[in-house]
MIKE-741424 format. One line per 2 residues: their letters; for each residue x, y, z negated of C-alpha. Coordinates in nm, 4 decimals, padded with zeros to 6 digits. Each point is the difference from the previous one (the first is absolute). Layout:
A) X,Y,Z  ...
END
This chain:
MK) 10.4906,11.2741,-11.2349  00.2854,-00.1759,-00.1543
KF) 00.2578,-00.1450,00.2801  00.2833,-00.2975,00.0059
KT) 00.2748,00.2956,00.1432  00.2639,-00.2279,-00.1125
QA) 00.0773,-00.3332,-00.1426  00.0885,00.1642,-00.3094
DL) -00.3395,00.0945,00.0146  -00.1690,-00.3473,00.0314
DY) 00.2448,-00.1070,-00.2896  -00.1329,00.2464,-00.2117
AC) -00.3338,-00.1000,00.0249  00.0729,-00.4461,-00.0318
RQ) 00.1677,00.1417,-00.3287  -00.2883,00.2321,-00.1072
LA) -00.2377,-00.3322,00.0953  00.2239,-00.2248,-00.1675
AQ) -00.0567,00.1818,-00.3260  -00.3566,-00.0465,00.0001
DA) -00.0743,-00.3420,00.1581  00.2204,-00.2992,-00.1106
QL) -00.0237,-00.1883,00.2762  00.0931,00.2414,00.2548
AH) 00.2685,00.0415,-00.2293  00.0651,-00.3361,00.0481
VY) 00.0254,00.0075,00.3663  00.1775,00.3690,00.0241
ET) 00.2859,-00.1944,-00.2551  -00.0140,-00.3258,00.1306
YG) -00.0034,00.1531,00.4109  00.1252,00.3706,-00.0455
AP) -00.1575,00.3089,00.1816  -00.1571,-00.1297,00.3712
PM) 00.0819,00.1939,00.2736  -00.1706,00.3307,00.1630
RQ) -00.0783,-00.1826,00.2970  -00.0521,00.3090,00.1505
QP) -00.1595,-00.0168,00.3840  -00.0447,00.2582,00.2974
TG) -00.2423,00.2873,-00.0455  -00.2514,00.0668,00.2470
FE) -00.1335,-00.1655,00.3005  00.2784,-00.2317,-00.0114
GL) -00.0451,-00.0847,-00.3481  -00.4201,-00.1006,00.0431
VR) 00.1194,-00.1979,00.2999  00.2358,-00.2441,-00.1909
IL) -00.2680,-00.0039,-00.2509  -00.3167,-00.0971,00.1941
IA) 00.2621,-00.2674,00.1397  00.0216,-00.1244,-00.3085
QQ) -00.2854,-00.0646,-00.0895  -00.1504,-00.3175,-00.0791
VS) 00.3150,-00.2146,00.1321  00.2910,-00.1448,-00.2167
TA) 00.3355,00.2290,00.0057  00.1390,-00.2445,00.2347
AA) -00.2410,00.0665,00.2949  -00.0373,00.3794,-00.0609
SA) 00.3921,00.0611,00.0084  -00.0251,-00.2099,00.3107
IQ) -00.2775,00.1656,00.1711  00.1853,00.3216,-00.1131
KR) 00.3204,-00.0717,00.1852  -00.2145,-00.1124,00.3276
VD) -00.1464,00.3290,-00.0568  00.2599,00.2309,-00.0836
DK) 00.2030,-00.1651,00.3319  -00.2812,00.1169,00.2235
LP) -00.0487,00.3565,-00.1630  00.3557,00.0872,-00.1376
TM) -00.1826,00.4116,-00.1040  -00.3432,-00.0801,-00.1459
TP) -00.2408,00.2934,00.0792  -00.3695,-00.0005,00.0598
EN) 00.0784,00.0799,00.3471  00.2434,-00.2952,00.0749
WL) -00.2282,-00.2336,-00.1719  -00.3228,00.1134,00.2220
AL) 00.2356,-00.0497,00.3057  00.1239,-00.3555,-00.0904
DD) -00.2058,-00.2466,00.1903  -00.2420,-00.2006,-00.2405
DA) 00.0824,-00.3013,00.1878  00.3871,00.0880,-00.1624
LA) -00.1214,00.0388,-00.3114  -00.1669,-00.3579,-00.0203
AC) 00.2786,-00.1457,00.1035  00.1900,00.1263,-00.2939
GV) -00.2455,-00.1602,-00.2026  -00.1947,00.2968,-00.1105
SR) -00.3741,-00.1462,-00.0776  -00.2874,00.1268,00.2771
PK) -00.1569,00.1950,-00.3543  00.3001,00.1536,-00.0664
RR) 00.1035,00.1281,00.3733  -00.3346,00.2165,-00.0664
YL) 00.0343,00.1006,-00.3636  00.3291,00.1400,00.1409
AG) -00.0895,00.1376,00.3115  -00.2738,00.1941,-00.2043
LA) 00.2844,00.1212,-00.2376  00.1921,00.1230,00.2809
TA) -00.3465,00.1772,00.1455  -00.0093,00.1519,-00.3762
VL) 00.3411,00.1357,00.0149  00.0165,00.1680,00.3360
EG) -00.4082,00.1222,-00.0617  00.0914,00.1751,-00.3636
QL) -00.1987,-00.2911,-00.1862  00.2842,-00.0867,-00.2192
QF) 00.2229,00.2782,-00.0325  00.2807,-00.1224,-00.1658
AR) 00.1234,00.3508,-00.1320  -00.3557,00.0476,-00.2141
LH) 00.0175,-00.4103,-00.0927  00.3495,00.0734,-00.1358
RA) -00.0897,00.3013,-00.2140  -00.3574,-00.1876,-00.1327
DN) 00.0148,-00.1422,-00.3324  -00.0270,-00.3571,-00.0419
AA) -00.4004,-00.0123,00.0312  -00.0470,00.2147,00.2709
AH) 00.2822,-00.1376,00.1969  -00.1779,-00.3226,-00.0327
EM) -00.3069,00.0713,00.1393  00.1558,00.1941,00.3080
LT) 00.1759,-00.3918,00.0805  -00.3200,-00.2055,-00.0910
AL) -00.1834,00.2518,00.2260  00.1639,-00.1819,00.2647
LG) -00.1117,-00.3163,00.2067  00.2436,-00.3188,-00.1280
IG) 00.1578,00.2246,-00.2904  -00.1516,-00.1130,-00.3345
PW) 00.0455,00.0175,-00.3536  00.3240,-00.2548,-00.0315
TA) 00.1946,00.1969,00.3169  -00.0820,00.3532,-00.1271
DC) 00.1330,-00.1339,-00.3449  00.2941,-00.1215,00.1647
YL) 00.0950,00.2990,00.1725  -00.0654,00.2148,-00.2705
LF) 00.2366,-00.2422,-00.1864  00.2917,-00.0946,00.2206
NL) -00.0134,00.3036,00.2205  -00.0720,00.2735,-00.1655
LR) 00.1445,-00.1432,-00.3465  -00.2740,00.1370,-00.1983
AD) 00.0354,-00.1503,-00.3563  -00.3230,-00.0392,-00.1048
CF) -00.1381,-00.2197,00.3099  -00.1034,-00.3563,-00.0507
PA) -00.1273,-00.2592,00.2566  -00.2244,-00.1451,-00.2413
GD) -00.1403,-00.2547,00.3731  00.3509,-00.1379,00.0358
LA) -00.0544,-00.3647,-00.1158  00.3637,-00.0528,-00.0725
LQ) -00.0253,00.2877,-00.2317  -00.2891,-00.1934,-00.2000
EG) 00.1301,-00.3197,00.0347  00.3378,00.1369,-00.1652
YR) -00.2144,00.1698,-00.2582  -00.2052,-00.3451,-00.1077
ML) 00.3339,-00.1526,-00.0026  00.1875,00.2566,-00.2186
YR) -00.2991,00.0462,-00.2273  -00.0778,-00.3826,00.0419
KN) -00.3484,00.0208,00.1020  -00.2226,-00.2892,00.1014
TR) -00.1671,00.1909,00.3305  00.1731,00.3048,00.1393
PD) -00.1766,00.3147,00.0186  -00.1465,00.1480,00.2947
AA) 00.0727,00.4068,00.0929  -00.2599,00.1513,-00.1800
QL) 00.0784,-00.2016,-00.3249  00.3876,00.0494,00.0823
TK) -00.0508,00.3766,00.0286  -00.1600,00.0756,-00.2925
LA) 00.3011,-00.2450,-00.1899  00.2730,00.2362,00.1711
ED) -00.1599,00.2898,-00.1315  00.2097,-00.0971,-00.3509
WS) 00.2983,00.0816,00.2371  -00.0769,00.3331,00.1523
PF) 00.1728,00.2587,00.0538  00.2825,-00.2909,00.1674
RG) -00.2717,-00.2412,00.0973  00.2383,-00.0149,00.2979
AA) 00.3092,-00.1080,-00.1925  -00.2160,-00.2819,-00.1352
AR) -00.1142,-00.1236,00.3107  00.3945,-00.0325,00.1359
LL) 00.0586,-00.2018,-00.3207  -00.2890,-00.2243,00.0300
WV) 00.0938,-00.0744,00.3529  00.3869,-00.0772,-00.0879
YY) -00.1764,-00.2474,-00.2305  -00.2447,-00.1441,00.2146
GQ) 00.2669,-00.0503,00.2440  00.2394,-00.1578,-00.2850
QR) -00.2439,-00.2350,-00.0910  -00.1092,-00.0837,00.3455
QK) 00.4374,-00.1285,00.0772  -00.1061,-00.2352,-00.2851
V) -00.2428,-00.1868,00.1460
END
């Protein structure tokens, strides 16, 4: 399993992609290599991704800050000890509170073992994560990409990636998750770098609107 252990690893992957794909080369030459954006691993990392699901970046940051203020040490035990009303006051939705309580319980009961998860290959790790209630393909892909820094993971269900692809490759419609998964095969074994470049491009285009 390839990993982006350093920024230099990510830079190398971007150069490899630029050599084979003119559109990605344009992004790389215009904006440079994207940052690593490494996130915490383990329970805290999954909590942060789940909180960010289906809300804006600004909303996710605000909710996460309130949660962090209530829970400076993010462990499954501490999470389950936190009053449900307190989490609701932080802005964590009822479904997410249920998913996160289930995640904490799964960790404590050994259903999810992070040491085993982190040793597993991408497919096996993805399967372990999506077996849990509330963790879908996007969450699993993001954890592998940003928390474990796996080089060949690609969250094809991400709307920003889909729209970034549509804009960069000048398509009339954006691809769905299945279509983008197929298209991204050309970028293996550095699909994680391609995702970062597409996010950079999408973000830059949004700023122009």
